[in-house]
N, CA, C, O and the ligand as a Tripos MOL2 file, in Angstrom:
@<TRIPOS>MOLECULE
protein
  261   259    66     0     0
PROTEIN
NO_CHARGES

@<TRIPOS>ATOM
      1 N         -67.7750    0.7720  142.5080 N.3       1 MET1
      2 CA        -67.2560    0.2520  143.7840 C.3       1 MET1
      3 C         -68.1520    0.7130  144.9270 C.2       1 MET1
      4 O         -68.4150    1.9050  145.0810 O.2       1 MET1
      5 N         -68.6080   -0.2210  145.7070 N.am      2 ALA2
      6 CA        -69.4600    0.1200  146.8400 C.3       2 ALA2
      7 C         -68.5980    0.5290  148.0370 C.2       2 ALA2
      8 O         -67.4640    0.0770  148.2010 O.2       2 ALA2
      9 N         -69.1600    1.3700  148.8370 N.am      3 ILE3
     10 CA        -68.4500    1.8680  150.0130 C.3       3 ILE3
     11 C         -69.1570    1.3590  151.2660 C.2       3 ILE3
     12 O         -70.3840    1.3960  151.3620 O.2       3 ILE3
     13 N         -68.3830    0.8960  152.1990 N.am      4 CYS4
     14 CA        -68.9420    0.4420  153.4670 C.3       4 CYS4
     15 C         -69.5760    1.6200  154.2030 C.2       4 CYS4
     16 O         -68.9060    2.6160  154.4780 O.2       4 CYS4
     17 N         -70.8560    1.5090  154.5200 N.am      5 PRO5
     18 CA        -71.5080    2.6130  155.2330 C.3       5 PRO5
     19 C         -70.9890    2.7850  156.6630 C.2       5 PRO5
     20 O         -71.1770    3.8360  157.2770 O.2       5 PRO5
     21 N         -70.3550    1.7720  157.1710 N.am      6 GLU6
     22 CA        -69.8890    1.8280  158.5530 C.3       6 GLU6
     23 C         -68.5340    2.5200  158.6790 C.2       6 GLU6
     24 O         -68.3490    3.3820  159.5370 O.2       6 GLU6
     25 N         -67.5890    2.1380  157.8210 N.am      7 CYS7
     26 CA        -66.2350    2.6750  157.9840 C.3       7 CYS7
     27 C         -65.7520    3.4090  156.7300 C.2       7 CYS7
     28 O         -64.6330    3.9200  156.6850 O.2       7 CYS7
     29 N         -66.6200    3.4500  155.7120 N.am      8 GLU8
     30 CA        -66.3420    4.2070  154.4850 C.3       8 GLU8
     31 C         -65.1200    3.7240  153.7150 C.2       8 GLU8
     32 O         -64.5290    4.4860  152.9500 O.2       8 GLU8
     33 N         -64.7410    2.4820  153.9050 N.am      9 SER9
     34 CA        -63.7030    1.9460  153.0390 C.3       9 SER9
     35 C         -64.3690    1.1790  151.8990 C.2       9 SER9
     36 O         -65.5330    0.7890  151.9890 O.2       9 SER9
     37 N         -63.6240    0.9780  150.8520 N.am     10 ALA10
     38 CA        -64.1710    0.3290  149.6700 C.3      10 ALA10
     39 C         -64.4450   -1.1430  149.9520 C.2      10 ALA10
     40 O         -63.6050   -1.8550  150.5020 O.2      10 ALA10
     41 N         -65.6210   -1.5730  149.5680 N.am     11 LEU11
     42 CA        -65.9550   -2.9850  149.7040 C.3      11 LEU11
     43 C         -65.4620   -3.7160  148.4650 C.2      11 LEU11
     44 O         -65.7550   -3.3300  147.3340 O.2      11 LEU11
     45 N         -64.7230   -4.7580  148.7030 N.am     12 ASP12
     46 CA        -64.0220   -5.4260  147.6290 C.3      12 ASP12
     47 C         -64.8760   -6.5190  146.9740 C.2      12 ASP12
     48 O         -64.6770   -7.7080  147.2240 O.2      12 ASP12
     49 N         -65.8130   -6.1070  146.1480 N.am     13 PHE13
     50 CA        -66.5590   -7.0920  145.3650 C.3      13 PHE13
     51 C         -67.0710   -6.4210  144.1020 C.2      13 PHE13
     52 O         -67.1650   -5.1960  144.0220 O.2      13 PHE13
     53 N         -67.3940   -7.2330  143.1380 N.am     14 GLU14
     54 CA        -67.9260   -6.7020  141.8930 C.3      14 GLU14
     55 C         -69.4470   -6.6950  141.9680 C.2      14 GLU14
     56 O         -70.0670   -7.7080  142.2910 O.2      14 GLU14
     57 N         -70.0300   -5.5610  141.6720 N.am     15 GLU15
     58 CA        -71.4880   -5.4630  141.7290 C.3      15 GLU15
     59 C         -72.1550   -6.4830  140.8100 C.2      15 GLU15
     60 O         -73.2630   -6.9480  141.0780 O.2      15 GLU15
     61 N         -71.4680   -6.8210  139.7300 N.am     16 GLU16
     62 CA        -72.0520   -7.7830  138.7860 C.3      16 GLU16
     63 C         -72.0640   -9.2000  139.3490 C.2      16 GLU16
     64 O         -72.8200  -10.0620  138.9020 O.2      16 GLU16
     65 N         -71.1970   -9.4170  140.3540 N.am     17 ASP17
     66 CA        -71.0290  -10.7730  140.8600 C.3      17 ASP17
     67 C         -71.9380  -11.1240  142.0310 C.2      17 ASP17
     68 O         -71.9270  -12.2560  142.5150 O.2      17 ASP17
     69 N         -72.7130  -10.1640  142.4780 N.am     18 VAL18
     70 CA        -73.5470  -10.4540  143.6440 C.3      18 VAL18
     71 C         -75.0210  -10.5350  143.2580 C.2      18 VAL18
     72 O         -75.4760   -9.9040  142.3040 O.2      18 VAL18
     73 N         -75.7370  -11.3210  144.0210 N.am     19 ASP19
     74 CA        -77.1760  -11.4640  143.8390 C.3      19 ASP19
     75 C         -77.8740  -11.0810  145.1330 C.2      19 ASP19
     76 O         -77.2610  -10.9940  146.1960 O.2      19 ASP19
     77 N         -79.1590  -10.8590  145.0090 N.am     20 GLU20
     78 CA        -79.9420  -10.5990  146.2150 C.3      20 GLU20
     79 C         -79.7970  -11.7490  147.1950 C.2      20 GLU20
     80 O         -79.8850  -12.9180  146.8200 O.2      20 GLU20
     81 N         -79.5820  -11.4130  148.4150 N.am     21 GLY21
     82 CA        -79.4340  -12.4390  149.4400 C.3      21 GLY21
     83 C         -77.9820  -12.7620  149.7560 C.2      21 GLY21
     84 O         -77.6920  -13.4100  150.7620 O.2      21 GLY21
     85 N         -77.0670  -12.3110  148.8980 N.am     22 ASP22
     86 CA        -75.6490  -12.5260  149.1910 C.3      22 ASP22
     87 C         -75.2260  -11.6690  150.3760 C.2      22 ASP22
     88 O         -75.7750  -10.5920  150.6090 O.2      22 ASP22
     89 N         -74.2640  -12.1540  151.1010 N.am     23 VAL23
     90 CA        -73.7500  -11.3940  152.2350 C.3      23 VAL23
     91 C         -72.3160  -10.9780  151.9450 C.2      23 VAL23
     92 O         -71.4610  -11.8020  151.6220 O.2      23 VAL23
     93 N         -72.0790   -9.6870  152.0680 N.am     24 ILE24
     94 CA        -70.7580   -9.1130  151.8450 C.3      24 ILE24
     95 C         -70.1810   -8.7640  153.2160 C.2      24 ILE24
     96 O         -70.8700   -8.1940  154.0620 O.2      24 ILE24
     97 N         -68.9370   -9.1040  153.4220 N.am     25 VAL25
     98 CA        -68.3090   -8.7430  154.6910 C.3      25 VAL25
     99 C         -67.2490   -7.6900  154.4260 C.2      25 VAL25
    100 O         -66.3930   -7.8610  153.5570 O.2      25 VAL25
    101 N         -67.3100   -6.6100  155.1720 N.am     26 CYS26
    102 CA        -66.3150   -5.5550  155.0360 C.3      26 CYS26
    103 C         -64.9860   -6.0380  155.6160 C.2      26 CYS26
    104 O         -64.9130   -6.4900  156.7590 O.2      26 CYS26
    105 N         -63.9480   -5.9320  154.8050 N.am     27 ASP27
    106 CA        -62.6300   -6.3620  155.2640 C.3      27 ASP27
    107 C         -62.1030   -5.4870  156.3950 C.2      27 ASP27
    108 O         -61.3310   -5.9410  157.2390 O.2      27 ASP27
    109 N         -62.5220   -4.2500  156.4000 N.am     28 GLU28
    110 CA        -61.9720   -3.2940  157.3590 C.3      28 GLU28
    111 C         -62.6030   -3.4070  158.7400 C.2      28 GLU28
    112 O         -61.8980   -3.4970  159.7450 O.2      28 GLU28
    113 N         -63.9310   -3.4020  158.7860 N.am     29 CYS29
    114 CA        -64.5890   -3.3690  160.0930 C.3      29 CYS29
    115 C         -65.3230   -4.6600  160.4210 C.2      29 CYS29
    116 O         -65.8150   -4.8330  161.5360 O.2      29 CYS29
    117 N         -65.3990   -5.5720  159.4480 N.am     30 GLY30
    118 CA        -66.0070   -6.8710  159.7220 C.3      30 GLY30
    119 C         -67.5240   -6.8700  159.7310 C.2      30 GLY30
    120 O         -68.1490   -7.8840  160.0430 O.2      30 GLY30
    121 N         -68.1170   -5.7350  159.3910 N.am     31 THR31
    122 CA        -69.5710   -5.6610  159.3540 C.3      31 THR31
    123 C         -70.1030   -6.4480  158.1540 C.2      31 THR31
    124 O         -69.5410   -6.3980  157.0600 O.2      31 THR31
    125 N         -71.1800   -7.1620  158.3820 N.am     32 GLU32
    126 CA        -71.7830   -7.9320  157.3020 C.3      32 GLU32
    127 C         -72.9490   -7.1660  156.6930 C.2      32 GLU32
    128 O         -73.7650   -6.5750  157.4010 O.2      32 GLU32
    129 N         -73.0080   -7.1880  155.3750 N.am     33 PHE33
    130 CA        -74.0940   -6.5470  154.6630 C.3      33 PHE33
    131 C         -74.7660   -7.5400  153.7450 C.2      33 PHE33
    132 O         -74.1040   -8.2870  153.0250 O.2      33 PHE33
    133 N         -76.0820   -7.5440  153.7750 N.am     34 GLU34
    134 CA        -76.8180   -8.4030  152.8640 C.3      34 GLU34
    135 C         -77.2430   -7.5950  151.6540 C.2      34 GLU34
    136 O         -77.6820   -6.4510  151.7730 O.2      34 GLU34
    137 N         -77.1070   -8.2030  150.4970 N.am     35 VAL35
    138 CA        -77.5460   -7.5610  149.2690 C.3      35 VAL35
    139 C         -79.0600   -7.6980  149.1700 C.2      35 VAL35
    140 O         -79.5920   -8.8020  149.0460 O.2      35 VAL35
    141 N         -79.7420   -6.5620  149.2260 N.am     36 VAL36
    142 CA        -81.2040   -6.6030  149.1510 C.3      36 VAL36
    143 C         -81.7090   -6.1580  147.7870 C.2      36 VAL36
    144 O         -82.8960   -6.2840  147.4860 O.2      36 VAL36
    145 N         -80.8120   -5.6400  146.9700 N.am     37 GLY37
    146 CA        -81.1950   -5.2380  145.6190 C.3      37 GLY37
    147 C         -79.9440   -5.0740  144.7770 C.2      37 GLY37
    148 O         -78.8870   -4.7130  145.2950 O.2      37 GLY37
    149 N         -80.0540   -5.3290  143.5130 N.am     38 THR38
    150 CA        -78.8740   -5.2400  142.6500 C.3      38 THR38
    151 C         -78.9650   -4.1020  141.6350 C.2      38 THR38
    152 O         -77.9430   -3.6320  141.1340 O.2      38 THR38
    153 N         -80.1630   -3.6670  141.3360 N.am     39 GLU39
    154 CA        -80.3230   -2.5710  140.3670 C.3      39 GLU39
    155 C         -81.2490   -1.4910  140.8950 C.2      39 GLU39
    156 O         -82.4550   -1.5760  140.6640 O.2      39 GLU39
    157 N         -80.7590   -0.5010  141.5760 N.am     40 PRO40
    158 CA        -79.3330   -0.3120  141.9200 C.3      40 PRO40
    159 C         -78.9180   -1.1780  143.0940 C.2      40 PRO40
    160 O         -79.7490   -1.7340  143.8120 O.2      40 PRO40
    161 N         -77.6360   -1.2750  143.2650 N.am     41 LEU41
    162 CA        -77.1120   -2.0730  144.3630 C.3      41 LEU41
    163 C         -77.5530   -1.4880  145.7010 C.2      41 LEU41
    164 O         -77.3840   -0.3010  145.9780 O.2      41 LEU41
    165 N         -78.1190   -2.3650  146.5090 N.am     42 GLU42
    166 CA        -78.5780   -1.9080  147.8100 C.3      42 GLU42
    167 C         -78.1410   -2.9010  148.8760 C.2      42 GLU42
    168 O         -78.3860   -4.1030  148.7700 O.2      42 GLU42
    169 N         -77.5000   -2.3810  149.8870 N.am     43 LEU43
    170 CA        -77.0040   -3.2360  150.9550 C.3      43 LEU43
    171 C         -77.6980   -2.8820  152.2520 C.2      43 LEU43
    172 O         -78.0010   -1.7170  152.5110 O.2      43 LEU43
    173 N         -77.9440   -3.8800  153.0520 N.am     44 THR44
    174 CA        -78.4700   -3.6190  154.3880 C.3      44 THR44
    175 C         -77.5880   -4.3160  155.4030 C.2      44 THR44
    176 O         -77.1610   -5.4540  155.2090 O.2      44 THR44
    177 N         -77.3330   -3.6280  156.4570 N.am     45 LYS45
    178 CA        -76.4650   -4.1840  157.4850 C.3      45 LYS45
    179 C         -77.1280   -5.3720  158.1600 C.2      45 LYS45
    180 O         -78.3060   -5.3210  158.5160 O.2      45 LYS45
    181 N         -76.3730   -6.4270  158.3310 N.am     46 VAL46
    182 CA        -76.9040   -7.5990  159.0170 C.3      46 VAL46
    183 C         -76.7250   -7.4020  160.5090 C.2      46 VAL46
    184 O         -75.6080   -7.3580  161.0250 O.2      46 VAL46
    185 N         -77.8350   -7.2870  161.1730 N.am     47 GLU47
    186 CA        -77.7900   -7.1160  162.6210 C.3      47 GLU47
    187 C         -77.9370   -8.4760  163.2690 C.2      47 GLU47
    188 O         -78.8090   -9.2680  162.9090 O.2      47 GLU47
    189 N         -77.0900   -8.7230  164.2050 N.am     48 GLU48
    190 CA        -77.2570   -9.9540  164.9510 C.3      48 GLU48
    191 C         -78.1920   -9.7000  166.1130 C.2      48 GLU48
    192 O         -77.9260   -8.8810  166.9920 O.2      48 GLU48
    193 N         -79.2690  -10.4130  166.0880 N.am     49 ASP49
    194 CA        -80.2410  -10.2350  167.1510 C.3      49 ASP49
    195 C         -79.9150  -11.1520  168.3230 C.2      49 ASP49
    196 O         -79.8990  -12.3780  168.2160 O.2      49 ASP49
    197 N         -79.6690  -10.5240  169.3910 N.am     50 TYR50
    198 CA        -79.5110  -11.3210  170.5860 C.3      50 TYR50
    199 C         -80.8320  -11.3180  171.3400 C.2      50 TYR50
    200 O         -81.3070  -10.2860  171.8130 O.2      50 TYR50
    201 N         -81.3920  -12.4830  171.4290 N.am     51 ASP51
    202 CA        -82.6730  -12.5750  172.0880 C.3      51 ASP51
    203 C         -82.4410  -12.7830  173.5810 C.2      51 ASP51
    204 O         -82.0300  -13.8520  174.0340 O.2      51 ASP51
    205 N         -82.7150  -11.7470  174.3020 N.am     52 GLU52
    206 CA        -82.4110  -11.8440  175.7220 C.3      52 GLU52
    207 C         -83.5220  -12.4990  176.5260 C.2      52 GLU52
    208 O         -83.4430  -12.6260  177.7480 O.2      52 GLU52
    209 N         -84.5660  -12.9150  175.8020 N.am     53 ASP53
    210 CA        -85.6060  -13.6720  176.4840 C.3      53 ASP53
    211 C         -85.1420  -15.0820  176.8140 C.2      53 ASP53
    212 O         -85.7380  -15.8090  177.6090 O.2      53 ASP53
    213 N         -84.0390  -15.4210  176.1520 N.am     54 ASP54
    214 CA        -83.6020  -16.8000  176.1880 C.3      54 ASP54
    215 C         -82.7440  -17.1340  177.4120 C.2      54 ASP54
    216 O         -81.9920  -18.1090  177.4230 O.2      54 ASP54
    217 N         -82.8790  -16.3100  178.4160 N.am     55 GLU55
    218 CA        -82.0860  -16.5570  179.6160 C.3      55 GLU55
    219 C         -82.5810  -17.7900  180.3540 C.2      55 GLU55
    220 O         -83.7730  -17.9840  180.5910 O.2      55 GLU55
    221 N         -81.6370  -18.5790  180.6910 N.am     56 GLU56
    222 CA        -82.0200  -19.7590  181.4580 C.3      56 GLU56
    223 C         -81.7760  -19.5040  182.9340 C.2      56 GLU56
    224 O         -80.6620  -19.2200  183.3750 O.2      56 GLU56
    225 N         -82.8330  -19.6160  183.6540 N.am     57 GLU57
    226 CA        -82.6490  -19.4380  185.0940 C.3      57 GLU57
    227 C         -82.3180  -20.7720  185.7330 C.2      57 GLU57
    228 O         -83.0810  -21.7380  185.6980 O.2      57 GLU57
    229 N         -81.1750  -20.7610  186.2960 N.am     58 VAL58
    230 CA        -80.7580  -22.0060  186.9250 C.3      58 VAL58
    231 C         -81.2390  -22.0260  188.3690 C.2      58 VAL58
    232 O         -80.7890  -21.2640  189.2250 O.2      58 VAL58
    233 N         -82.1490  -22.9120  188.5830 N.am     59 GLU59
    234 CA        -82.6450  -23.0420  189.9540 C.3      59 GLU59
    235 C         -82.2370  -24.4040  190.5040 C.2      59 GLU59
    236 O         -82.6510  -25.4610  190.0280 O.2      59 GLU59
    237 N         -81.4490  -24.3180  191.4760 N.am     60 GLU60
    238 CA        -81.0210  -25.5850  192.0590 C.3      60 GLU60
    239 C         -81.9300  -25.9610  193.2090 C.2      60 GLU60
    240 O         -82.0890  -25.2340  194.1900 O.2      60 GLU60
    241 N         -82.4970  -27.0930  193.0460 N.am     61 GLU61
    242 CA        -83.3730  -27.5390  194.1310 C.3      61 GLU61
    243 C         -82.5810  -28.4020  195.0930 C.2      61 GLU61
    244 O         -82.0270  -29.4450  194.7450 O.2      61 GLU61
    245 N         -82.5610  -27.9290  196.2750 N.am     62 GLU62
    246 CA        -81.8170  -28.6870  197.2690 C.3      62 GLU62
    247 C         -82.7440  -29.6730  197.9650 C.2      62 GLU62
    248 O         -83.7610  -29.3150  198.5580 O.2      62 GLU62
    249 N         -82.3620  -30.8600  197.8650 N.am     63 GLU63
    250 CA        -83.1800  -31.8830  198.5370 C.3      63 GLU63
    251 C         -82.5870  -32.2100  199.8740 C.2      63 GLU63
    252 O         -81.5400  -32.8480  199.9890 O.2      63 GLU63
    253 N         -83.2660  -31.7700  200.8450 N.am     64 GLU64
    254 CA        -82.7430  -32.0560  202.1970 C.3      64 GLU64
    255 C         -83.6350  -33.0760  202.8870 C.2      64 GLU64
    256 O         -84.8610  -32.9690  202.8950 O.2      64 GLU64
    257 N         -82.9920  -34.0310  203.4440 N.am     65 GLU65
    258 CA        -83.7850  -35.0590  204.1200 C.3      65 GLU65
    259 C         -83.7110  -34.9350  205.6140 C.2      65 GLU65
    260 O         -84.3240  -35.7260  206.3300 O.2      65 GLU65
    261 ZN        -66.4710   -1.3350  156.9820 Zn       66 ZN66
@<TRIPOS>BOND
     1     1     2 1
     2     2     3 1
     3     3     4 2
     4     3     5 am
     5     5     6 1
     6     6     7 1
     7     7     8 2
     8     7     9 am
     9     9    10 1
    10    10    11 1
    11    11    12 2
    12    11    13 am
    13    13    14 1
    14    14    15 1
    15    15    16 2
    16    15    17 am
    17    17    18 1
    18    18    19 1
    19    19    20 2
    20    19    21 am
    21    21    22 1
    22    22    23 1
    23    23    24 2
    24    23    25 am
    25    25    26 1
    26    26    27 1
    27    27    28 2
    28    27    29 am
    29    29    30 1
    30    30    31 1
    31    31    32 2
    32    31    33 am
    33    33    34 1
    34    34    35 1
    35    35    36 2
    36    35    37 am
    37    37    38 1
    38    38    39 1
    39    39    40 2
    40    39    41 am
    41    41    42 1
    42    42    43 1
    43    43    44 2
    44    43    45 am
    45    45    46 1
    46    46    47 1
    47    47    48 2
    48    47    49 am
    49    49    50 1
    50    50    51 1
    51    51    52 2
    52    51    53 am
    53    53    54 1
    54    54    55 1
    55    55    56 2
    56    55    57 am
    57    57    58 1
    58    58    59 1
    59    59    60 2
    60    59    61 am
    61    61    62 1
    62    62    63 1
    63    63    64 2
    64    63    65 am
    65    65    66 1
    66    66    67 1
    67    67    68 2
    68    67    69 am
    69    69    70 1
    70    70    71 1
    71    71    72 2
    72    71    73 am
    73    73    74 1
    74    74    75 1
    75    75    76 2
    76    75    77 am
    77    77    78 1
    78    78    79 1
    79    79    80 2
    80    79    81 am
    81    81    82 1
    82    82    83 1
    83    83    84 2
    84    83    85 am
    85    85    86 1
    86    86    87 1
    87    87    88 2
    88    87    89 am
    89    89    90 1
    90    90    91 1
    91    91    92 2
    92    91    93 am
    93    93    94 1
    94    94    95 1
    95    95    96 2
    96    95    97 am
    97    97    98 1
    98    98    99 1
    99    99   100 2
   100    99   101 am
   101   101   102 1
   102   102   103 1
   103   103   104 2
   104   103   105 am
   105   105   106 1
   106   106   107 1
   107   107   108 2
   108   107   109 am
   109   109   110 1
   110   110   111 1
   111   111   112 2
   112   111   113 am
   113   113   114 1
   114   114   115 1
   115   115   116 2
   116   115   117 am
   117   117   118 1
   118   118   119 1
   119   119   120 2
   120   119   121 am
   121   121   122 1
   122   122   123 1
   123   123   124 2
   124   123   125 am
   125   125   126 1
   126   126   127 1
   127   127   128 2
   128   127   129 am
   129   129   130 1
   130   130   131 1
   131   131   132 2
   132   131   133 am
   133   133   134 1
   134   134   135 1
   135   135   136 2
   136   135   137 am
   137   137   138 1
   138   138   139 1
   139   139   140 2
   140   139   141 am
   141   141   142 1
   142   142   143 1
   143   143   144 2
   144   143   145 am
   145   145   146 1
   146   146   147 1
   147   147   148 2
   148   147   149 am
   149   149   150 1
   150   150   151 1
   151   151   152 2
   152   151   153 am
   153   153   154 1
   154   154   155 1
   155   155   156 2
   156   155   157 am
   157   157   158 1
   158   158   159 1
   159   159   160 2
   160   159   161 am
   161   161   162 1
   162   162   163 1
   163   163   164 2
   164   163   165 am
   165   165   166 1
   166   166   167 1
   167   167   168 2
   168   167   169 am
   169   169   170 1
   170   170   171 1
   171   171   172 2
   172   171   173 am
   173   173   174 1
   174   174   175 1
   175   175   176 2
   176   175   177 am
   177   177   178 1
   178   178   179 1
   179   179   180 2
   180   179   181 am
   181   181   182 1
   182   182   183 1
   183   183   184 2
   184   183   185 am
   185   185   186 1
   186   186   187 1
   187   187   188 2
   188   187   189 am
   189   189   190 1
   190   190   191 1
   191   191   192 2
   192   191   193 am
   193   193   194 1
   194   194   195 1
   195   195   196 2
   196   195   197 am
   197   197   198 1
   198   198   199 1
   199   199   200 2
   200   199   201 am
   201   201   202 1
   202   202   203 1
   203   203   204 2
   204   203   205 am
   205   205   206 1
   206   206   207 1
   207   207   208 2
   208   207   209 am
   209   209   210 1
   210   210   211 1
   211   211   212 2
   212   211   213 am
   213   213   214 1
   214   214   215 1
   215   215   216 2
   216   215   217 am
   217   217   218 1
   218   218   219 1
   219   219   220 2
   220   219   221 am
   221   221   222 1
   222   222   223 1
   223   223   224 2
   224   223   225 am
   225   225   226 1
   226   226   227 1
   227   227   228 2
   228   227   229 am
   229   229   230 1
   230   230   231 1
   231   231   232 2
   232   231   233 am
   233   233   234 1
   234   234   235 1
   235   235   236 2
   236   235   237 am
   237   237   238 1
   238   238   239 1
   239   239   240 2
   240   239   241 am
   241   241   242 1
   242   242   243 1
   243   243   244 2
   244   243   245 am
   245   245   246 1
   246   246   247 1
   247   247   248 2
   248   247   249 am
   249   249   250 1
   250   250   251 1
   251   251   252 2
   252   251   253 am
   253   253   254 1
   254   254   255 1
   255   255   256 2
   256   255   257 am
   257   257   258 1
   258   258   259 1
   259   259   260 2
@<TRIPOS>SUBSTRUCTURE
     1 MET1         2 RESIDUE 1 A MET
     2 ALA2         6 RESIDUE 1 A ALA
     3 ILE3        10 RESIDUE 1 A ILE
     4 CYS4        14 RESIDUE 1 A CYS
     5 PRO5        18 RESIDUE 1 A PRO
     6 GLU6        22 RESIDUE 1 A GLU
     7 CYS7        26 RESIDUE 1 A CYS
     8 GLU8        30 RESIDUE 1 A GLU
     9 SER9        34 RESIDUE 1 A SER
    10 ALA10       38 RESIDUE 1 A ALA
    11 LEU11       42 RESIDUE 1 A LEU
    12 ASP12       46 RESIDUE 1 A ASP
    13 PHE13       50 RESIDUE 1 A PHE
    14 GLU14       54 RESIDUE 1 A GLU
    15 GLU15       58 RESIDUE 1 A GLU
    16 GLU16       62 RESIDUE 1 A GLU
    17 ASP17       66 RESIDUE 1 A ASP
    18 VAL18       70 RESIDUE 1 A VAL
    19 ASP19       74 RESIDUE 1 A ASP
    20 GLU20       78 RESIDUE 1 A GLU
    21 GLY21       82 RESIDUE 1 A GLY
    22 ASP22       86 RESIDUE 1 A ASP
    23 VAL23       90 RESIDUE 1 A VAL
    24 ILE24       94 RESIDUE 1 A ILE
    25 VAL25       98 RESIDUE 1 A VAL
    26 CYS26      102 RESIDUE 1 A CYS
    27 ASP27      106 RESIDUE 1 A ASP
    28 GLU28      110 RESIDUE 1 A GLU
    29 CYS29      114 RESIDUE 1 A CYS
    30 GLY30      118 RESIDUE 1 A GLY
    31 THR31      122 RESIDUE 1 A THR
    32 GLU32      126 RESIDUE 1 A GLU
    33 PHE33      130 RESIDUE 1 A PHE
    34 GLU34      134 RESIDUE 1 A GLU
    35 VAL35      138 RESIDUE 1 A VAL
    36 VAL36      142 RESIDUE 1 A VAL
    37 GLY37      146 RESIDUE 1 A GLY
    38 THR38      150 RESIDUE 1 A THR
    39 GLU39      154 RESIDUE 1 A GLU
    40 PRO40      158 RESIDUE 1 A PRO
    41 LEU41      162 RESIDUE 1 A LEU
    42 GLU42      166 RESIDUE 1 A GLU
    43 LEU43      170 RESIDUE 1 A LEU
    44 THR44      174 RESIDUE 1 A THR
    45 LYS45      178 RESIDUE 1 A LYS
    46 VAL46      182 RESIDUE 1 A VAL
    47 GLU47      186 RESIDUE 1 A GLU
    48 GLU48      190 RESIDUE 1 A GLU
    49 ASP49      194 RESIDUE 1 A ASP
    50 TYR50      198 RESIDUE 1 A TYR
    51 ASP51      202 RESIDUE 1 A ASP
    52 GLU52      206 RESIDUE 1 A GLU
    53 ASP53      210 RESIDUE 1 A ASP
    54 ASP54      214 RESIDUE 1 A ASP
    55 GLU55      218 RESIDUE 1 A GLU
    56 GLU56      222 RESIDUE 1 A GLU
    57 GLU57      226 RESIDUE 1 A GLU
    58 VAL58      230 RESIDUE 1 A VAL
    59 GLU59      234 RESIDUE 1 A GLU
    60 GLU60      238 RESIDUE 1 A GLU
    61 GLU61      242 RESIDUE 1 A GLU
    62 GLU62      246 RESIDUE 1 A GLU
    63 GLU63      250 RESIDUE 1 A GLU
    64 GLU64      254 RESIDUE 1 A GLU
    65 GLU65      258 RESIDUE 1 A GLU
    66 ZN66       261 GROUP 0 **** ****
C-alpha cells in the first residue's frame, strides 16, 4: 500500500494495477501523483504550473474626436 507523501494517508490503489504515466489522486488531500516507475513504485507530485507570463494587459484605447 502506497502512502501519500503529502498527508500520509493510504492511497487507495493496487500497485499491480498502475502503469507509468498513470495519475493517482489522493482521496484525503486531493493531491495528484503521477506514476513515474512501477518497480519499485515511484510517484511524483503533479505540480500545476501557473504561467504568470500569460497576463493580458487590457489597454483601452480611447478614441476622442
Ligand atoms: Zn494525501
